[in-house]
Backbone as JSON Lines, residues from 0, in Angstrom:
{"i":0,"aa":"M","n":[121.02,110.56,93.83],"ca":[120.78,109.87,93.01],"c":[119.8,108.44,93.31]}
{"i":1,"aa":"A","n":[120.53,107.62,94.13],"ca":[120.08,106.56,94.73],"c":[118.91,106.8,95.99]}
{"i":2,"aa":"T","n":[118.11,108.72,96.56],"ca":[117.22,108.39,97.15],"c":[115.71,108.73,96.3]}
{"i":3,"aa":"A","n":[116.77,109.53,94.86],"ca":[114.99,110.55,94.17],"c":[114.59,108.69,93.33]}
{"i":4,"aa":"K","n":[115.8,107.75,93.78],"ca":[115.05,106.52,92.61],"c":[114.34,105.58,94.3]}
{"i":5,"aa":"T","n":[114.88,105.57,94.97],"ca":[114.68,105.25,96.2],"c":[112.74,105.97,96.41]}
{"i":6,"aa":"C","n":[112.04,107.14,96.83],"ca":[111.86,107.9,97.02],"c":[110.22,107.4,95.16]}
{"i":7,"aa":"E","n":[110.73,107.53,93.86],"ca":[110.21,107.77,93.69],"c":[109.44,105.5,93.84]}
{"i":8,"aa":"A","n":[110.37,104.97,94.02],"ca":[110.28,103.83,94.1],"c":[108.68,103.55,94.69]}
{"i":9,"aa":"Q","n":[109.48,104.46,95.71],"ca":[108.42,104.39,97.09],"c":[106.29,104.67,96.63]}
{"i":10,"aa":"Q","n":[107.11,105.95,95.71],"ca":[105.38,106.53,94.78],"c":[105.0,105.32,94.07]}
{"i":11,"aa":"M","n":[106.13,105.11,93.76],"ca":[104.85,104.08,92.62],"c":[104.72,102.46,93.15]}
{"i":12,"aa":"S","n":[104.92,102.52,93.81],"ca":[104.38,101.37,95.57],"c":[103.26,102.21,95.86]}
{"i":13,"aa":"L","n":[103.26,102.89,97.2],"ca":[101.9,103.75,97.05],"c":[100.62,103.57,95.97]}
{"i":14,"aa":"R","n":[101.69,104.14,94.38],"ca":[100.06,104.49,93.34],"c":[99.17,103.02,92.7]}
{"i":15,"aa":"A","n":[100.16,102.18,92.98],"ca":[100.15,100.8,93.25],"c":[98.99,99.9,94.16]}
{"i":16,"aa":"I","n":[100.03,100.74,95.6],"ca":[98.08,100.15,96.43],"c":[97.53,100.88,95.77]}
{"i":17,"aa":"L","n":[97.7,102.74,96.63],"ca":[96.08,103.04,95.48],"c":[95.64,102.09,94.85]}
{"i":18,"aa":"V","n":[96.21,102.24,93.07],"ca":[95.02,100.98,92.43],"c":[93.89,99.99,92.7]}
{"i":19,"aa":"K","n":[95.42,99.25,93.61],"ca":[94.47,97.64,94.24],"c":[93.46,98.46,94.73]}
{"i":20,"aa":"V","n":[93.58,98.69,96.27],"ca":[92.62,99.55,97.06],"c":[90.85,99.91,95.94]}
{"i":21,"aa":"I","n":[91.59,101.24,94.8],"ca":[90.29,101.47,93.81],"c":[88.95,100.4,93.58]}
{"i":22,"aa":"N","n":[90.26,99.11,92.82],"ca":[89.94,98.23,92.06],"c":[88.93,97.74,93.63]}
{"i":23,"aa":"G","n":[90.03,97.02,93.81],"ca":[88.81,96.3,95.05],"c":[87.37,97.0,95.8]}
{"i":24,"aa":"W","n":[87.7,98.48,95.98],"ca":[86.34,98.67,96.49],"c":[85.04,98.04,95.11]}
{"i":25,"aa":"A","n":[86.15,98.12,93.8],"ca":[84.95,98.98,92.41],"c":[84.12,97.06,93.17]}
{"i":26,"aa":"L","n":[85.86,96.2,92.95],"ca":[84.27,94.53,92.81],"c":[83.11,94.67,93.99]}
{"i":27,"aa":"L","n":[83.56,95.57,94.82],"ca":[82.56,95.16,96.09],"c":[81.96,95.89,95.59]}
{"i":28,"aa":"G","n":[81.92,96.36,95.18],"ca":[80.6,97.8,94.13],"c":[80.13,96.54,93.63]}
{"i":29,"aa":"G","n":[80.67,96.19,92.5],"ca":[79.74,94.16,91.91],"c":[79.38,93.42,92.46]}
{"i":30,"aa":"A","n":[80.58,92.86,93.16],"ca":[79.51,92.37,94.18],"c":[78.34,92.47,95.18]}
{"i":31,"aa":"L","n":[78.41,93.91,95.72],"ca":[76.21,94.08,96.36],"c":[76.01,94.31,94.95]}
{"i":32,"aa":"L","n":[75.73,94.57,94.1],"ca":[75.47,94.33,92.45],"c":[73.89,93.51,92.22]}
{"i":33,"aa":"L","n":[75.93,92.2,92.65],"ca":[74.73,91.35,92.07],"c":[74.19,90.64,92.55]}
{"i":34,"aa":"I","n":[74.03,91.16,94.29],"ca":[73.33,90.17,95.58],"c":[71.76,91.22,95.61]}
{"i":35,"aa":"I","n":[71.96,92.49,94.68],"ca":[70.73,93.08,94.07],"c":[69.7,92.08,93.01]}
{"i":36,"aa":"V","n":[70.42,92.3,92.42],"ca":[70.05,91.56,91.06],"c":[70.09,90.14,91.99]}
{"i":37,"aa":"A","n":[70.09,89.8,92.42],"ca":[69.7,87.97,92.89],"c":[68.51,88.61,93.92]}
{"i":38,"aa":"V","n":[68.42,89.34,94.42],"ca":[67.55,89.45,95.81],"c":[66.38,89.85,95.3]}
{"i":39,"aa":"T","n":[65.98,90.22,93.75],"ca":[65.58,91.37,92.89],"c":[64.92,89.44,92.12]}
{"i":40,"aa":"A","n":[65.44,88.84,91.93],"ca":[65.09,87.97,91.22],"c":[64.18,87.01,91.83]}
{"i":41,"aa":"I","n":[64.43,87.41,92.47],"ca":[64.31,86.14,93.56],"c":[62.51,86.72,94.96]}
{"i":42,"aa":"N","n":[62.34,88.04,94.55],"ca":[61.28,88.68,95.17],"c":[60.48,89.14,94.08]}
{"i":43,"aa":"A","n":[60.66,89.19,92.55],"ca":[60.3,88.89,91.91],"c":[59.14,87.52,91.25]}
{"i":44,"aa":"A","n":[60.13,86.68,91.73],"ca":[59.75,84.58,91.3],"c":[58.64,84.25,92.66]}
{"i":45,"aa":"G","n":[58.88,85.59,93.64],"ca":[57.7,85.4,95.13],"c":[56.84,85.89,94.21]}
{"i":46,"aa":"F","n":[56.31,86.17,93.65],"ca":[55.42,87.48,92.97],"c":[54.68,86.89,91.81]}
{"i":47,"aa":"S","n":[55.57,86.08,91.33],"ca":[55.08,85.83,89.81],"c":[54.29,84.06,90.6]}
{"i":48,"aa":"A","n":[54.62,83.66,92.02],"ca":[54.62,82.16,92.78],"c":[53.49,82.86,93.53]}
{"i":49,"aa":"N","n":[53.32,84.12,93.57],"ca":[51.54,84.18,94.06],"c":[51.02,84.88,94.02]}
{"i":50,"aa":"V","n":[50.92,85.23,92.14],"ca":[50.44,84.67,91.11],"c":[49.2,83.74,90.85]}
{"i":51,"aa":"I","n":[50.21,83.12,91.03],"ca":[49.22,81.18,91.11],"c":[48.97,80.89,92.07]}
{"i":52,"aa":"A","n":[49.6,80.91,92.6],"ca":[48.5,80.77,94.55],"c":[48.03,80.49,94.31]}
{"i":53,"aa":"R","n":[46.81,82.54,94.37],"ca":[46.08,82.7,94.22],"c":[44.99,81.86,93.24]}
{"i":54,"aa":"L","n":[45.31,82.03,92.45],"ca":[45.08,80.61,92.11],"c":[43.9,80.12,92.56]}
{"i":55,"aa":"W","n":[44.8,78.85,93.39],"ca":[44.34,77.95,94.35],"c":[44.24,78.7,95.72]}
{"i":56,"aa":"G","n":[43.65,80.1,95.72],"ca":[43.14,80.5,97.58],"c":[45.13,79.88,98.02]}
{"i":57,"aa":"G","n":[46.05,79.71,97.64],"ca":[47.35,79.94,98.49],"c":[48.1,81.23,98.37]}
{"i":58,"aa":"T","n":[49.42,81.36,98.83],"ca":[50.12,82.82,98.65],"c":[51.06,82.77,99.02]}
{"i":59,"aa":"V","n":[52.17,83.08,98.41],"ca":[53.77,83.04,98.52],"c":[53.86,84.38,98.76]}
{"i":60,"aa":"P","n":[54.78,84.84,100.04],"ca":[55.05,86.76,100.46],"c":[56.83,86.83,99.74]}
{"i":61,"aa":"G","n":[56.85,88.91,98.91],"ca":[57.36,88.88,98.65],"c":[58.48,88.82,100.36]}
{"i":62,"aa":"L","n":[59.4,88.96,99.61],"ca":[60.87,89.19,101.17],"c":[60.45,90.43,101.75]}
{"i":63,"aa":"P","n":[60.35,90.4,102.76],"ca":[60.83,91.51,103.71],"c":[61.74,91.81,103.39]}
{"i":64,"aa":"G","n":[61.54,93.44,103.72],"ca":[62.7,94.43,104.02],"c":[63.62,95.05,102.6]}
{"i":65,"aa":"Y","n":[63.05,93.5,101.59],"ca":[63.04,93.57,100.05],"c":[63.47,95.35,99.24]}
{"i":66,"aa":"E","n":[62.83,96.21,100.56],"ca":[62.32,97.94,99.5],"c":[64.22,97.68,100.21]}
{"i":67,"aa":"D","n":[64.13,97.68,101.93],"ca":[65.51,98.44,102.96],"c":[66.75,97.6,102.14]}
{"i":68,"aa":"A","n":[66.77,96.88,102.33],"ca":[67.68,96.08,101.63],"c":[68.34,97.16,99.81]}
{"i":69,"aa":"V","n":[67.33,97.02,99.35],"ca":[67.73,97.1,98.09],"c":[68.68,99.23,97.73]}
{"i":70,"aa":"Q","n":[67.57,99.67,98.56],"ca":[68.14,101.71,98.58],"c":[69.0,101.36,99.65]}
{"i":71,"aa":"M","n":[69.88,100.64,100.5],"ca":[70.7,100.82,101.47],"c":[72.29,100.51,100.39]}
{"i":72,"aa":"L","n":[71.55,99.31,100.1],"ca":[72.85,98.64,98.85],"c":[73.28,99.31,97.74]}
{"i":73,"aa":"V","n":[72.03,99.45,96.78],"ca":[72.78,100.32,95.46],"c":[73.2,101.67,96.42]}
{"i":74,"aa":"G","n":[72.82,102.08,96.28],"ca":[73.5,103.67,97.18],"c":[75.23,102.93,97.42]}
{"i":75,"aa":"V","n":[75.65,102.0,98.84],"ca":[76.72,102.02,98.64],"c":[77.6,101.13,97.61]}
{"i":76,"aa":"A","n":[76.11,100.37,96.69],"ca":[77.24,100.33,95.26],"c":[77.24,100.86,94.24]}
{"i":77,"aa":"A","n":[77.4,101.59,94.25],"ca":[76.84,102.72,92.72],"c":[78.48,103.61,93.4]}
{"i":78,"aa":"L","n":[78.1,104.42,94.38],"ca":[79.29,105.14,94.67],"c":[80.83,104.83,95.48]}
{"i":79,"aa":"A","n":[80.32,102.95,95.13],"ca":[81.73,102.66,94.81],"c":[82.6,102.08,93.53]}
{"i":80,"aa":"M","n":[80.88,102.44,92.91],"ca":[81.7,102.24,91.34],"c":[82.82,103.76,90.15]}
{"i":81,"aa":"F","n":[82.59,104.7,91.31],"ca":[82.46,105.62,90.93],"c":[84.31,106.25,91.01]}
{"i":82,"aa":"P","n":[85.39,105.87,92.16],"ca":[86.02,105.71,92.29],"c":[87.79,105.1,90.65]}
{"i":83,"aa":"Y","n":[87.11,104.22,90.57],"ca":[87.33,103.38,89.25],"c":[86.8,103.74,88.08]}
{"i":84,"aa":"A","n":[85.54,104.43,88.0],"ca":[85.68,105.08,86.75],"c":[86.44,106.46,86.9]}
{"i":85,"aa":"Q","n":[86.81,107.33,87.71],"ca":[87.56,108.2,87.61],"c":[89.03,107.83,87.05]}
{"i":86,"aa":"L","n":[89.58,107.02,87.8],"ca":[91.14,106.33,87.76],"c":[90.66,106.71,86.69]}
{"i":87,"aa":"H","n":[89.43,105.68,85.41],"ca":[90.08,104.3,84.53],"c":[89.53,105.23,83.19]}
{"i":88,"aa":"S","n":[89.48,106.79,83.46],"ca":[88.88,107.51,82.06],"c":[87.1,107.0,82.02]}
{"i":89,"aa":"A","n":[86.66,106.23,82.57],"ca":[85.64,105.71,82.73],"c":[84.01,106.19,82.41]}
{"i":90,"aa":"H","n":[84.14,107.99,82.82],"ca":[83.44,109.04,82.58],"c":[82.53,109.42,82.19]}
{"i":91,"aa":"A","n":[81.91,110.08,81.63],"ca":[81.27,111.14,80.68],"c":[82.3,112.01,81.07]}
{"i":92,"aa":"S","n":[83.33,112.11,79.52],"ca":[84.1,113.97,79.81],"c":[83.84,114.39,78.33]}
{"i":93,"aa":"V","n":[83.9,115.92,78.28],"ca":[84.31,116.29,77.42],"c":[85.13,116.17,76.49]}
{"i":94,"aa":"D","n":[84.92,114.17,75.44],"ca":[86.05,114.09,74.71],"c":[85.9,114.06,73.03]}
{"i":95,"aa":"V","n":[84.66,114.65,73.3],"ca":[83.59,115.11,71.87],"c":[84.21,116.69,71.47]}
{"i":96,"aa":"F","n":[84.55,117.15,72.45],"ca":[85.06,118.57,72.12],"c":[86.58,118.68,72.03]}
{"i":97,"aa":"M","n":[86.78,117.49,73.11],"ca":[88.52,117.94,73.46],"c":[88.54,117.03,72.17]}
{"i":98,"aa":"Q","n":[88.5,116.37,71.66],"ca":[89.96,115.48,71.18],"c":[90.24,116.09,69.79]}
{"i":99,"aa":"Y","n":[89.43,117.32,69.38],"ca":[90.15,118.28,67.83],"c":[91.31,119.51,68.76]}
{"i":100,"aa":"A","n":[91.93,119.33,70.42],"ca":[91.96,120.37,71.12],"c":[94.14,119.53,71.26]}
{"i":101,"aa":"P","n":[94.46,121.18,71.16],"ca":[96.03,120.69,70.81],"c":[95.83,120.16,72.4]}
{"i":102,"aa":"A","n":[97.58,119.21,72.45],"ca":[97.78,117.71,73.51],"c":[98.12,119.35,74.71]}
{"i":103,"aa":"R","n":[97.96,120.71,74.8],"ca":[98.24,121.38,75.74],"c":[96.86,121.92,76.28]}
{"i":104,"aa":"A","n":[96.49,122.05,75.51],"ca":[94.49,122.87,76.39],"c":[93.61,121.16,77.03]}
{"i":105,"aa":"S","n":[94.36,119.49,75.93],"ca":[93.39,118.94,76.91],"c":[94.19,118.33,78.05]}
{"i":106,"aa":"R","n":[95.89,118.79,78.66],"ca":[96.01,118.89,79.11],"c":[95.1,119.2,80.99]}
{"i":107,"aa":"I","n":[95.68,121.1,80.23],"ca":[94.77,121.53,81.2],"c":[93.38,121.4,81.59]}
{"i":108,"aa":"V","n":[92.94,120.92,80.93],"ca":[91.1,120.95,81.16],"c":[91.25,119.25,81.33]}
{"i":109,"aa":"T","n":[92.16,118.71,81.61],"ca":[92.43,117.12,82.56],"c":[92.52,117.43,84.04]}
{"i":110,"aa":"V","n":[93.33,118.67,84.37],"ca":[94.41,119.09,85.71],"c":[93.18,120.17,86.61]}
{"i":111,"aa":"V","n":[92.37,121.2,85.33],"ca":[91.82,121.67,86.58],"c":[90.92,120.76,86.3]}
{"i":112,"aa":"S","n":[89.62,120.07,85.6],"ca":[88.26,119.28,86.09],"c":[88.5,118.65,86.89]}
{"i":113,"aa":"N","n":[89.67,117.82,87.26],"ca":[90.1,116.87,88.36],"c":[90.37,116.88,89.68]}
{"i":114,"aa":"T","n":[91.5,119.1,89.47],"ca":[91.36,118.99,90.59],"c":[89.74,119.8,91.25]}
{"i":115,"aa":"V","n":[89.19,120.35,90.95],"ca":[88.15,121.1,90.89],"c":[86.76,119.58,91.39]}
{"i":116,"aa":"L","n":[86.96,118.55,90.95],"ca":[86.43,117.38,90.88],"c":[87.12,117.04,92.56]}
{"i":117,"aa":"A","n":[87.72,116.4,92.47],"ca":[89.21,116.36,94.39],"c":[88.81,117.09,94.96]}
{"i":118,"aa":"A","n":[88.13,118.48,95.26],"ca":[87.98,119.48,96.12],"c":[86.07,119.15,96.61]}
{"i":119,"aa":"I","n":[85.13,119.0,95.67],"ca":[84.09,118.68,95.34],"c":[84.12,117.34,95.98]}
{"i":120,"aa":"V","n":[84.61,116.58,96.2],"ca":[84.17,115.0,96.08],"c":[84.92,115.22,97.84]}
{"i":121,"aa":"V","n":[85.88,115.71,97.79],"ca":[85.97,115.96,99.3],"c":[85.41,117.18,100.19]}
{"i":122,"aa":"W","n":[84.06,117.6,99.48],"ca":[83.55,118.57,99.82],"c":[82.63,117.48,100.81]}
{"i":123,"aa":"M","n":[81.85,116.29,99.74],"ca":[80.58,115.97,99.6],"c":[80.73,114.75,100.82]}
{"i":124,"aa":"A","n":[82.82,114.42,100.8],"ca":[83.03,113.48,102.41],"c":[82.85,114.5,103.31]}
{"i":125,"aa":"F","n":[83.44,115.42,103.47],"ca":[82.98,115.73,105.11],"c":[81.88,116.13,105.58]}
{"i":126,"aa":"M","n":[81.05,117.22,104.58],"ca":[79.65,116.56,104.31],"c":[78.34,115.29,104.79]}
{"i":127,"aa":"L","n":[78.91,114.52,104.21],"ca":[78.25,112.89,104.21],"c":[78.76,112.61,105.8]}
{"i":128,"aa":"V","n":[80.15,112.86,106.75],"ca":[80.4,112.5,107.89],"c":[79.61,112.59,108.67]}
{"i":129,"aa":"Q","n":[80.14,114.28,108.9],"ca":[78.27,114.51,108.66],"c":[77.27,114.27,109.1]}
{"i":130,"aa":"G","n":[76.64,114.18,108.22],"ca":[75.59,113.38,107.95],"c":[74.63,112.01,108.62]}
{"i":131,"aa":"T","n":[76.53,111.39,108.86],"ca":[76.58,109.78,109.01],"c":[76.97,110.13,111.03]}
{"i":132,"aa":"L","n":[77.18,110.89,111.51],"ca":[77.32,110.96,112.57],"c":[75.9,111.35,113.11]}
{"i":133,"aa":"Q","n":[75.39,112.41,112.44],"ca":[74.0,113.42,113.23],"c":[73.14,111.46,112.73]}
{"i":134,"aa":"M","n":[73.08,110.87,112.1],"ca":[72.06,109.55,111.4],"c":[72.39,108.64,113.03]}
{"i":135,"aa":"R","n":[73.87,108.58,113.68],"ca":[74.06,107.66,114.08],"c":[73.6,108.73,116.63]}
{"i":136,"aa":"A","n":[73.7,109.63,115.75],"ca":[73.27,109.84,117.14],"c":[71.88,109.83,116.95]}
{"i":137,"aa":"D","n":[71.45,109.99,115.72],"ca":[69.83,110.2,116.0],"c":[69.29,108.6,116.04]}
{"i":138,"aa":"H","n":[69.82,107.52,115.95],"ca":[69.27,106.22,116.53],"c":[68.51,105.56,114.47]}
{"i":139,"aa":"V","n":[69.36,106.49,113.5],"ca":[67.8,106.18,112.5],"c":[68.03,104.63,111.83]}
{"i":140,"aa":"E","n":[67.28,104.02,111.62],"ca":[66.68,102.87,110.97],"c":[66.14,102.84,110.21]}
{"i":141,"aa":"T","n":[66.59,101.84,108.81],"ca":[65.54,101.63,107.95],"c":[64.18,100.55,108.65]}
{"i":142,"aa":"T","n":[63.54,101.32,107.74],"ca":[61.99,101.35,107.92],"c":[61.32,99.19,108.35]}
{"i":143,"aa":"V","n":[61.59,98.52,108.21],"ca":[61.07,97.23,107.42],"c":[62.25,96.38,108.61]}
{"i":144,"aa":"L","n":[63.46,96.43,107.81],"ca":[65.02,96.02,108.7],"c":[65.48,96.7,110.23]}
{"i":145,"aa":"G","n":[65.46,97.46,110.13],"ca":[65.88,98.12,111.37],"c":[67.19,98.55,111.27]}
{"i":146,"aa":"W","n":[68.12,98.37,110.21],"ca":[69.71,98.06,109.55],"c":[70.04,99.95,110.37]}
{"i":147,"aa":"P","n":[70.69,99.74,110.68],"ca":[71.21,101.71,111.01],"c":[71.94,102.32,110.0]}
{"i":148,"aa":"V","n":[71.07,103.75,109.66],"ca":[71.54,103.75,108.43],"c":[72.55,104.5,108.36]}
{"i":149,"aa":"W","n":[73.7,105.02,109.48],"ca":[75.24,104.73,109.89],"c":[76.0,105.1,108.97]}
{"i":150,"aa":"V","n":[76.11,103.13,108.91],"ca":[76.64,102.45,107.91],"c":[77.04,102.53,107.15]}
{"i":151,"aa":"F","n":[75.51,101.97,106.26],"ca":[75.38,102.24,104.73],"c":[76.76,103.58,104.14]}
{"i":152,"aa":"M","n":[76.26,104.35,105.69],"ca":[76.31,106.44,104.77],"c":[78.09,106.6,105.27]}
{"i":153,"aa":"S","n":[78.87,105.24,106.61],"ca":[80.67,105.73,105.94],"c":[80.93,105.21,104.95]}
{"i":154,"aa":"S","n":[79.85,103.6,104.84],"ca":[80.58,103.9,103.26],"c":[80.53,104.29,101.89]}
{"i":155,"aa":"A","n":[80.04,105.43,101.75],"ca":[79.82,107.28,101.55],"c":[81.28,107.72,101.32]}
{"i":156,"aa":"V","n":[81.79,107.96,102.57],"ca":[82.98,107.99,102.84],"c":[84.17,107.53,102.47]}
{"i":157,"aa":"V","n":[84.14,106.61,102.43],"ca":[84.85,106.06,101.62],"c":[84.81,105.9,100.29]}
{"i":158,"aa":"S","n":[83.76,105.55,100.74],"ca":[83.87,105.82,98.77],"c":[84.53,107.6,98.19]}
{"i":159,"aa":"C","n":[84.22,108.46,98.5],"ca":[84.73,109.38,98.43],"c":[86.08,110.08,98.77]}
{"i":160,"aa":"A","n":[86.28,109.42,99.64],"ca":[88.03,110.33,99.96],"c":[88.5,109.34,98.57]}
{"i":161,"aa":"L","n":[88.5,107.67,98.52],"ca":[88.59,107.26,97.0],"c":[88.87,107.7,95.59]}
{"i":162,"aa":"W","n":[87.55,108.58,95.31],"ca":[87.17,109.33,94.4],"c":[87.97,109.91,93.89]}
{"i":163,"aa":"S","n":[88.1,111.34,95.37],"ca":[88.96,112.11,95.14],"c":[90.39,111.62,94.68]}
{"i":164,"aa":"V","n":[91.0,111.17,96.22],"ca":[92.98,110.08,95.41],"c":[91.73,109.73,93.8]}
{"i":165,"aa":"A","n":[90.94,109.44,93.85],"ca":[91.68,108.88,91.86],"c":[91.91,109.74,91.3]}
{"i":166,"aa":"A","n":[90.75,110.89,91.53],"ca":[91.31,112.14,90.02],"c":[92.28,112.3,90.73]}
{"i":167,"aa":"L","n":[93.06,112.94,91.62],"ca":[94.55,113.72,91.89],"c":[95.28,112.83,91.16]}
{"i":168,"aa":"M","n":[95.39,111.44,91.19],"ca":[95.72,110.55,90.66],"c":[95.52,110.36,88.83]}
{"i":169,"aa":"A","n":[94.84,110.66,88.65],"ca":[94.11,111.31,86.81],"c":[95.17,111.74,86.53]}
{"i":170,"aa":"I","n":[95.33,112.82,87.28],"ca":[96.58,113.89,86.95],"c":[98.15,113.57,86.83]}
{"i":171,"aa":"A","n":[97.91,112.64,87.3],"ca":[99.25,112.08,87.12],"c":[99.28,111.7,85.48]}
{"i":172,"aa":"G","n":[98.55,110.68,85.43],"ca":[97.88,109.53,83.74],"c":[97.24,108.44,84.28]}
{"i":173,"aa":"P","n":[96.84,107.43,83.51],"ca":[96.06,106.96,83.79],"c":[96.42,105.36,84.87]}
{"i":174,"aa":"P","n":[96.36,104.15,85.29],"ca":[97.57,103.61,85.75],"c":[97.98,102.66,84.66]}
{"i":175,"aa":"E","n":[98.91,102.46,85.2],"ca":[100.04,101.05,85.05],"c":[99.15,100.68,83.85]}
{"i":176,"aa":"N","n":[97.79,99.69,84.39],"ca":[97.75,98.24,83.76],"c":[96.24,98.74,84.17]}
{"i":177,"aa":"T","n":[95.32,99.9,82.48],"ca":[93.89,99.83,82.49],"c":[93.41,99.11,82.11]}
{"i":178,"aa":"D","n":[93.69,97.59,81.86],"ca":[92.61,96.48,81.15],"c":[91.59,96.52,82.3]}
{"i":179,"aa":"G","n":[91.68,97.07,83.16],"ca":[90.79,97.04,84.09],"c":[90.81,95.62,85.27]}
{"i":180,"aa":"A","n":[92.81,95.41,85.69],"ca":[92.41,94.22,86.68],"c":[93.69,94.44,87.91]}
């Protein structure tokens, strides 16, 4: 009896750790989005200042490599949100159709869809690993800033791994604390 309770406590603590990791990963994605917004605002202000400066023969340059940075960071930030959305059922779903279905049918759809999604995301992670290794071997860099692309792709692998874990965890039910904290 004590062994079953110990095993259950370890599973709950592993679940709690995974929820915290997924939440933290989403917060990192949110922080990256804030950086993207700030850099975009600065760049837009620079373009506006350039229009005014040109009236007097001056120029104000935009941020060099802006497109490179935004392209890489958007990919990281967007994928970082998917595990959180999956874990908290904050994604597009078939609720419109399933709200009138019996509980058993809804449960079957949840189990099947999360299992299929987990398998697809594991496959995506595998393919991203292959692509990341190839980008690293080919020394692919962003055009202006010269940032290695593989570094950003590796974060997509982490996101996919967490997304797959979140899909499997969603089968067991929502996390204890569903208020997003």
